[in-house]
N, C-alpha and C positions, 0 to 999 in steps of 0.2 A: 535776314530775321524769318524765323518759322511764325504760322499763321496760328492763333489760336481759335479752333472751328467749335462753336457753341451749337448742339446738337440735340436737339429736345420734343418731346410732343408735348403738344398743349391745347386749351379747350378756346375754345373760340370765343371767350369773352378772360380770353391772359393767364388760365393758370396751367399750370406744371406742375402740381401735386395735390390730389385731393385735402378735403380735412381730413377725414375717418382715416389718413394715413399718416407716416410721422413724417416734418415739416422735411427730411432729407428725400423721402420717397421720390420717386417718378414715378407717372404714369405707366403700371408694364405692358408689357404689347397685346395679352392675354387681357386689357381690361377695353381695347380695340377691334372692332372689327376687323379682318385684313384692309390695308391699306395700300399693300404691295412697295413699300419704301426698299425691301430688301432685294429688289431686281428692277429700282428705277432709279432714285438718288442715293440709295447707300454704297452701290461701286465703284461712285466716280469721287466721292467722300474719304475712303477708305482706300484708292489709292493712290491719291494725293494724303497720306498722314501714317505714320511707322509710328504714333505717340497716342496713349489710352489717357489723360485728365479725369480722375477721380476724386469727390468726398470721402472722407473713410467709411462711411455710413453706407455710404448704397455702393463699394466696391466690392460688400459681400454681397450682393445680390445677383450683383448684375457678374460680377468675374464669376460668385457662386455657378451660377446658369451656363453662363457663353462655355467660360473653359472645357466643362465637360457635356457642352450640348452636344455633339458631333457624335460621341458613344453612348448619350443616355437621352438621346431626341430623334425617334426616328421616322419622324412627321418633319422635319427641317425644310422650307424652300431650298431648291440650289442658291437663290441669294444669300437665303438666312445662314447655309454652311458654308458658304464663301465669310459673311461677314466672321464666325464662329473660329476658325483658323487664321483668320486678318488678329481678331482680337485675342491669341493664343501665341502670333510670333509679337503681337505691338509690344515696345516698352510699356511698361502700369508706371505713370507717378503718381502716389496719393497722398492727399492735401488730410495732416492727421495734428490733431491739439498733440496726442500725445505722441512721445518717444515708442516705438515696435519695434519685433521686428514681421514682415508680413510672410505668407503662407506666399506667393505669387511668385513664380516663378521670372525672370524679368524685372522684378519692379523694384517701385524704389521709394522711398519716404520722405514727402517733403512736412519739415512741420513748422505751422503754422497756427500760431496764438493771437493774432492777433493784423490787421490791416497793410503793417508794414510788412511783416514776414511774409503775406502773399504777396502780396507785389514783387516783394525781393524774386520768393521761390520759381514766381511764376514766369517774373521776365529773364532770370537763371535759364527756365527752362526752354524760355522759347531764343533764348542766343543762338543753344544749343544746335553744331549741324545735324540735320534730317530735315527728313516730311513736316509735310503739318502739323499739328497735337489739338486731338480730338476730345470737349466735352462731353461728356453727357449727366454732371451732374453731382447728387441730389440739387433738391432745391435750395435750400440755406449757400452751397456753394458757385453754384449759379449767378444767384443773388449778388454773390459778395463779388463776384467777378465783373459783373455785367455793372455794378454802383461803382467799382475802380476801376472802369474804362481799357479792363485789360481786353475783355475779349477783341478781336479781329472779323471774324462775321458770323453770325445769325446763321444757324439751317433751323430752319422751325416745323413742325408737321405738324397744321393748325386742323380739329377731328371738331365737325358740325354739331360740337354739345354744348349746353350752355352748364356750366361747373358749381356755378354760385359763390364757392367759396373754395378757402385751400389755400396753396402756396403762389403767387401770381412772381412770373420771371423778373416782369420791372418795377420792385420794390424800393421806394429810399431813395431815389436815384437824387443825388444834388443841384443835378437839375434837368430839365428837358432833354432829349438823348432824343436826335434826328436821326433812321437809316435810308440807307437809298436799298431801291430793290434788284436787288441782282437776276434772280432766275423766280420763275412759277411754275409750278408743276402740279397741274387734275392728280391728284394719285384715287383709287380707288376707292368704295366704299365713305363720297361724298368726302373728303382730306382734300386738305392741300398745304403742297410743298411753296416756304417759301424763305425764299435767300437775302439776306441782304447785309451789308456790311457799313460800316457808321458812317453820317456824309460828314 
């Protein structure tokens, strides 16, 4: 069975979405100084994965940028360019509460209206042949998958800022969640990459 890997940026005090954004948003790369993730940890993440899992609201923002980045952003680093090409070729699984036709090539809609739908859809996706699945969120999607214990690995980029409020990743857990540290990488601008698996 392939792994579901949650890759998200977060503040030092545990928030993955600022209060002034919608609760589905995730911190945008341009909100943070260059942390060097595209040159350091993202290449390994994408070489082992072939599927993107996204909540419906964040899919518009994330795919809207990355699927056109090679053409529209002349300032992409070589690592960001490689990620853009990976995202373009990756299978895109989009969790949504409403039936609709998705506008992206190589995409499928996973209709979820409750926890049981979410468990069934994600478990089915994980059983399909292929490489790992990368989850970027948004916040509510990440919170739900963490709460339902569907995440197999956490890859977190922790930025040296205290946000004070917003969307917390580990929200409404039914019990304590113990994690085992697998890797730690010091990035640029004071950020740290932490890779965990459930203990």
